[in-house]
N, C-alpha and C positions, 0 to 999 in steps of 0.2 A: 584451370581451377575447377574443382569438383565440389558440389554442394550435396550433402547426404542428409536425408530426413526420413525417420522411421515412420512418421505419421502419414496417413493417406491424404489429409487436407493440408494445403500450404497455409502458413501464417494464421492459424486458427485463433491465436490470442489477439492478433490485430483485428480479425473479423468480428469477434464478440465484444471488443472493448467499446465503451462509451455508447452502449445501446445500438451497436452496429455502425457507429460513425467514427469511432476511434479517437480518443483523447490523446493525440500523438505527441504533444509536448506541452510545456508550460512556459509562458513568457518570463516568469519570475525565477527561473531556475538558477539556484545558487548551491554551492557545496553544503550549505547549512540545511538544505532540504533533503539530505540523505543520511541514512543511519548505517554505521559500519563500526566494527571493532577497531578499524584504522581510519578515522574520519577524514584525514587529509588525502587519502588515496585518490578520491574521485576528482580532485581539483584539476589535474593536468588534462585529462580527457575532456572534461566539461568546458575547459577554457578554449579548447581547440576545435570543438564542433558544438555550436550553440543552437538554441532554438531557431535563430534566423537562418541557419544552414539547412535544417530540415524543411523550414518554410519555403526556402528557395527551391528545394527539390520538388515540393508540391506545385509551386508556381510553374516550374519547368514543364511539368506534366499537365498543366491546366486544371489542377484540382482546387476547387474553391473551398475555403475554410473560414471559420469564425471563432471569436472568443466568446465563451459561454459564461464563465464565472471565475474570478480570481486568477486570470491569466491562462485558463485552460483552453487550448485550441482543439477544435473538432472539425472533421470534414463536413462540408455542407450536406453532401448527399450520402455517400456510403463508404465504409472502410474498404470495400472491394476496389475502389479507385486507387487507394494507397498500395494495396497488395499488387495490383496490376502494374503500378509504377515501379515497384521494387523488382518485379519479375522482368519488366522491360529493361531496367538497369542491369540486371544479371545477363540478359540476352546480349545487350550492347557490350558487356565485358566478356563475352564468349564463355560464360559459366556453364558447365555441364551440370545438369540437375537430375539426380536419381531420387525418385520419391514415388511410393514408399520403398525404402531400402534400409533394412536393419543393419546396424554395425554390430558385428559379433565378437570382434577382438581387435585390440590395438597393441602393437609392440614396437619398441625402439629398433631402428635399423639404420645405422649410419650410412649416408647422412639423412636423418629424418625418421620416418615412421612407415610401418606397414600396417594396413588396415584390412581386416577381413570383413567383407560385407556380404549381404545376401546375393550379390552379383559377382562375388569373387574378390580376390586380393587386389588392392591398389597401393601404390607407394607415393609418398609425398615428403618434400623437404620440411614443410610446416603444416601444423595441424591446429585449427581454430575450433574451440569447443564453445558452442552457443546453445546449450541444451536446456537453459532455463532452470527454474526451481521445481518445487514439489506442488505448487498451487495448481488447482483445477486439473486433477488427474484424468478427468473424463475427456480432456482434449489432448492427452498424450504425455503429460508431465511424468517424469521418472527421475530416479537418483543417479542416472547414468553418468552425468558430469562429475558428481562427487566421487563416485567409485573410480573413475578414470584419474582424477586428481590424486586420490590416495594410492592408486597403482603406481604412479610416478613419484610418490613420496611427498606430495603437497598436503599440508594440513587443511582440514575443513572445519569452519566454525559451525557448530550444530545448527541445522536449519529448523525453523519453526514458522507456523502460519502468521502472515501479516496482512494488514488491511482486511481484517476479518471481523465479523460480528462476535460479540461476547455473550456467553451463556452464564446462567446462575443456577444455584441449587434450587430445584423446583419448590421446596418448602419455603425457602427464603424469598423466592420471587412470586409466590402465590398472591400477595396483595396487589401486585402490579401486572399479573398475567393478562388481565382483561383490558389492559391499556393498549394492546396491540394496534398499531396504526397511528397512535398519537405521536406528533413530532413538534419540535420547537428548537430554536437556536439557543445554544448554551456555550459557556466557557467550560472547558474540561481540562483537567491536569492529572498527571501521574508522575511518580518518582522514577527517574532514570539516572542513576548515578553517573556523574557527580552533580546533576542538576534536576530541576523540575521542568517537565515538558508541558506546554500549554497550547491548546487549539481553540479557536472559536468557529464552530460549525453547527450544522443541524444534527439533532439527536432524534432517533426513532426507537420507540418502544416496540418490542416483539413479544410473542407469547413465551419465548424461551429466555429473553434477556434484552439486550440493547444493541442497536445497529445505527445506521446513518453515518454520514461523513465524520462526525465528531468521534464516534467510537472506532471507526475504521482507522482514523489517524492515530488515536491513542493506542490502539491494539498493537501497533508495530513496536511500541516502547514498553507496553505493559508486560509485567512478569508475573507468573502464577504466585498467588498469595498476596500480591499488592492490591491496594484499594485505588479506586478512581475517585476524584473529587469533582463534583459537577455543580456549577453555579446555576441554580434554577431561578434566581432572583433577578438576573439580568442587570440592568442599570439602576434598579430600585435600591437606594441606599438604606442603610440601617436606620438612619434618622427619619427618612421619609416613611418607612414601614411603621415605626413606632408612632410617628405623628398622625398616621392615618386612623388611629383608633379614636381620635377626638370626635365625639358625637356620632360615632359610627355604629349604626344598629345592625350592620351586616354580621353574619356569622364568620368565624375564621375561614371556613371553606368558601363562603361567598366572597370574602375579600381577596383571598388568594386566587380565586377564579378571575379576578380583574387583571391578573398578571400572568397567569398560566392557563393552559387548556383546562377546561372545567373538570374533565374526568381525572386528569392528573392531580389537580388541586384537591379534589375530594379524596383521592387515594392517599395523598400525603397527609392530609389532616386526619384521616381515619387512623393513621398510625399514632397520632398524638392523643387520641381519645377526646379531643376538644373541638371536633369539626363543627358542632352546632352551638358552640359558645360564642357570644357576641364579642366583637373586637373591643368594645368599650369596657368590657369586664376584665380584660387582661391587664396585668401589671406591665410596666415598661420592661422589667427584668425578664418576664416570661416571653414577651414579644421579641426581645433582643436575642434570647436563646433560640427561638424558632428561626429567626432570620439567619443567624449564624449557622444553624444546622442546614438550612436549605440553600444558603449561599455557598456552602462547600459540602453538598450532600454526598456522604461517603457510601460507595457501593463496592462490594468485593466480588468480582466475577469468579466463577468456579473453573472457567476455561474458555476456549474459543469454539467456534463451530467447525474448526478443522480445515483440512486441505481442500475439500470440495467447495467450501465457501470463501476461502482466502483468495485474494486477488494476486498476491505476490508472496515471496519467501524472504524472511530475514535469515541471515547466515549464508553460508556457501563457501566457496574456495577462499581460503585466507589470503587477503590481499598483501600481507607481509611476505608472501612467497612469490609475488608477482611484481613486475616492473610497472609503475604507474604511467609511464609514457608509452609503452608498447603492449602492455597486458600479457607479456610473455613470462613464463615461469623462470625465475632467476636461476634455477639449477637444472633446467631441462630446455636447452636451446631448441627453438622452433615450436614449442608447445604454448599456445595462447588460450586464455579463457576470457570471454566477454559476456556482457549482459547480466541477466539475473542469476546465472550460475555462480557469479562472483559475490562475495560478501559486501554488496552495496545495495541498499534498498531505499527507494525514494518515497516521498509522501504521496498521498492520493492526489490525482489531478494532472497526470501527464508526465510526471517526473521520472517514472520508471521507463517509459518509452524513450525519453531523452537520454537516459543513461545507456540504453541499448544502442541508440544511434551514435552517441559520443564514444563509447568504449569500442564499438565496431570501427569507427573512423580512425581512432588512435591505432588500433591493431592493423588496419589496412594500410595506413601511412607507413607503419614500420615494415610491413611486408613488401 
């Protein structure tokens, strides 16, 4: 078996993940945690290689890990330990590893393929493409896998940045640009036909727009032109908000600051023109309208921060052209696509690494 990698550093995406500790899986992994034009495709691989299996591999190599948040598992010490374990597994399997070694051309050659590399031609009965998506080009991401799929007649779902901060038109965002660094937990939703997608996570204001886990999650489903709806009122009910005006000498901004970060409360109230008006002076109807607006605060991003800031890619090799059990192209025997290059994208929190392990295991079992 020959492993080819054009990038000088091995497993760089593992190395930088999770602040250097690699969020390598999620205990709650289910097919529902993945986005694809063919949503049932991931079920087979995920059912045969589960979070418990990658956990067992870490234990085999005496790598300690912990759960940090909502089922997210991280190495206790360093992602370097996981990389070393994977390299040890390759060595035990007598894998030859050429790196860096560019792949210059691939052609069908019965039985199998001929690959022209920077070190010369090699032949193989099977070819496994694990080239990833377009996210984080500064560590070697490229469209190589998509071009190879198209060369062999496989369709590609147009790729776009995912798990990525969202930007706004500067003039539209001007009232909130000074809130950079403000964060709070919110419910966020966006339309994704045929349903509405909702997440409860932390939101972070930036000078260009919005980020934080809530936005990263929603960004995978957000489409240009669509609005996001953000519940800034938390668990505060409409009735409680209206009732709070009774005998309340606080200003609108002062009262809202009891429930939101002060800077955010003042910025929101400034948009109404009533920031300094006392709560007791508002009608129930006016307070109801304010609650309803902030309970589903509509914001319309102008775009994302692009591939350099995206953690993963939505889209990729169309799964309808692949076998869900072997990850092999249905019409090209011996050609397999695994991991992020395939049109399967997980939520934030270790799901994308789990798809990498699961799709690789399904492919390996088939080989």
